[in-house]
C-alpha positions in Angstrom: 103.1 -53.5 186.4 99.9 -52.2 187.6 98.4 -49.5 185.2 95.8 -46.8 184.6 94.3 -47.1 180.9 93.2 -43.9 179.5 90.1 -44.1 177.4 92.7 -43.9 173.5 93.8 -47.6 174.3 90.6 -49.2 175.7 89.4 -48.0 171.9 92.4 -49.0 170.5 92.0 -53.0 171.8 88.0 -52.7 170.9 88.2 -51.2 167.6 91.2 -52.4 166.5 91.4 -49.6 163.3 95.6 -49.0 164.2 97.7 -52.5 164.2 100.8 -51.4 166.1 98.4 -49.6 169.3 95.8 -52.1 168.9 98.9 -54.8 169.7 100.8 -52.6 172.4 97.1 -51.9 174.2 96.3 -55.6 174.2 100.0 -56.4 175.3 99.7 -54.0 178.2 96.7 -54.8 178.7 96.9 -58.2 179.2 100.5 -58.2 180.9 99.2 -56.0 183.8 99.3 -57.1 187.3 96.5 -54.1 187.6 94.5 -51.5 185.1 92.4 -49.5 186.4 89.5 -48.2 184.3 88.1 -45.1 186.2 84.2 -44.7 185.2 85.2 -41.7 183.1 87.3 -43.9 180.7 84.3 -46.5 180.9 82.3 -42.3 179.8 84.5 -41.5 176.7 84.8 -44.9 176.0 80.8 -45.4 175.1 80.8 -41.5 173.7 83.3 -42.5 171.6 82.6 -46.0 169.9 78.6 -44.0 169.9 79.8 -40.8 167.7 83.0 -41.7 165.4 82.5 -45.3 165.3 79.0 -45.8 164.9 79.0 -49.3 167.4 75.1 -49.7 168.3 74.5 -49.6 172.3 74.9 -53.6 172.3 78.3 -54.2 171.1 79.5 -51.0 173.9 77.6 -53.2 176.3 79.5 -56.1 175.6 82.4 -54.6 174.7 82.2 -53.0 178.5 81.0 -56.6 180.4 83.5 -57.9 178.5 86.4 -55.6 180.0 84.9 -55.6 183.0 84.9 -59.4 183.8 88.7 -59.6 183.4 90.8 -61.4 186.3 92.9 -58.2 185.9 90.4 -55.1 186.0 89.9 -52.5 188.7 87.0 -50.5 188.2 84.1 -49.3 190.4 81.8 -51.6 189.0 78.1 -50.8 190.9 78.8 -47.5 189.0 79.8 -49.0 185.8 76.1 -51.3 186.1 74.3 -48.4 186.6 75.7 -46.9 183.2 75.0 -49.7 181.9 71.0 -50.2 183.2 71.0 -47.2 180.9 72.9 -48.0 177.9 71.2 -51.7 177.6 67.1 -49.4 178.2 68.7 -47.6 175.4 70.1 -44.4 176.5 73.3 -42.9 177.9 76.1 -44.6 179.8 76.5 -41.6 181.6 73.4 -40.1 182.6 73.5 -44.0 184.5 76.4 -43.4 185.8 75.5 -39.7 187.2 72.3 -40.5 189.0 74.3 -43.5 190.5 77.2 -41.2 192.1 74.4 -38.7 192.8 73.1 -40.8 195.4 75.9 -41.5 196.3 77.2 -38.0 196.8 73.3 -37.5 199.0 71.4 -36.0 196.3 67.4 -37.0 196.7 66.3 -36.2 193.0 68.5 -36.3 189.4 67.3 -33.2 187.5 67.7 -32.5 183.8 66.7 -30.5 180.7 67.1 -34.3 179.2 63.4 -35.3 179.3 64.0 -39.1 178.0 66.9 -39.5 180.5 64.5 -38.4 183.7 61.6 -41.2 182.5 64.3 -43.4 181.4 65.9 -43.5 185.7 61.7 -42.7 186.4 61.2 -46.4 184.8 63.8 -47.5 187.3 62.7 -46.1 190.4 64.7 -43.6 190.8 63.6 -40.5 191.5 64.5 -38.2 188.5 63.1 -34.2 188.0 63.2 -33.0 184.4 63.3 -29.2 183.8 
């Protein structure tokens, strides 16, 4: 079976706060021939682990890297890596994803009201401007 997982499946597998759902999540992910993880799912995953469960960025990054390392997982690894670079630097995973995908779509400059995101992306050598 080839499956696309929802964020709540990833959260159950990572947090393990509901035994029945955790077992179901782990079982489907282990048995699936292919586990497709959308980048939007990873953005939600980061947000839920940070805001709801209070996980540190380093723990979240480790969880994402473990997911991406699984042989049966398919994800846009380049986009995910852009998010991980931001997360590792203390920023927002989604900002890294947005900047990367924006460049892929033809944008030259990332713009935001988030001065921290702009500064972090600029430090990575990317064109970024605060509004």
